[in-house]
C-alpha positions in Angstrom: 15.1 -4.4 -37.6 11.8 -6.6 -37.3 11.1 -5.1 -33.9 11.5 -1.6 -35.2 9.0 -2.3 -37.9 6.5 -3.7 -35.5 7.0 -0.7 -33.0 6.2 1.6 -35.9 3.2 -0.5 -37.0 1.9 -0.3 -33.3 2.5 3.5 -33.2 0.6 3.9 -36.5 -2.2 1.7 -35.0 -2.4 3.8 -31.7 -2.3 7.0 -33.8 -5.1 6.0 -35.9 -7.2 5.0 -32.7 -6.5 8.4 -31.2 -7.5 10.3 -34.4 -10.8 8.4 -34.5 -11.3 8.9 -30.9 -10.8 12.5 -31.3 -13.0 12.9 -34.3 -15.9 11.0 -32.3 -15.7 13.3 -29.4 -15.8 16.4 -31.7 -18.9 15.0 -33.6 -20.6 14.3 -30.4 -19.9 17.7 -29.0 -21.3 19.1 -32.3 -24.5 17.1 -32.0 -24.9 18.2 -28.3 -24.5 22.0 -29.3 -27.0 21.7 -32.0 -29.5 20.0 -29.6 -29.2 22.7 -27.2 -29.4 25.7 -29.6 -32.7 24.8 -30.8 -35.2 22.1 -29.8 -36.5 21.3 -33.4 -37.5 17.8 -32.3 -41.1 18.9 -31.5 -42.1 21.8 -33.7 -45.4 23.4 -32.9 -47.5 25.0 -35.6 -48.6 28.6 -35.3 -52.3 28.0 -35.1 -51.9 25.2 -32.6 -52.7 25.8 -29.1 -50.6 24.1 -26.6 -52.2 21.6 -24.0 -52.3 23.1 -20.5 -51.5 19.9 -18.7 -49.9 17.2 -21.1 -50.0 13.8 -19.8 -47.3 11.9 -21.6 -46.0 8.3 -20.6 -48.4 7.9 -17.7 -49.7 4.6 -17.0 -53.3 3.8 -17.2 -55.5 1.3 -15.7 -55.1 -0.6 -12.2 -51.4 0.3 -12.1 -51.9 3.9 -12.4 -50.6 5.8 -9.5 -52.7 8.3 -7.5 -52.2 12.0 -8.1 -51.1 12.9 -4.7 -47.7 11.1 -4.7 -44.9 12.4 -2.8 -41.6 13.3 -4.4 -39.8 10.2 -3.1 -42.6 7.9 -4.6 -42.5 9.7 -7.9 -38.7 9.3 -8.1 -39.0 5.6 -7.0 -41.7 5.0 -9.6 -39.7 6.7 -12.3 -36.5 4.7 -11.3 -38.5 1.3 -11.5 -40.3 2.0 -14.7 -37.3 3.0 -16.7 
């Protein structure tokens, strides 16, 4: 009898873990769908003019790369800087 109770308890625990994993996957897919439907993270005002060449996340100073890098150098720099 105690083995049967332990088996039922283990079944309940594994079932609870499965339910939690299912809920986590569903919620993650919902947030991905929201992110692809509309990118509202960077709203632009109606009277704002976008910059023709934004320079975000570029190093400045002595470590700044030259503008005529090859694709391989760009990928390597991106991989090294994270």
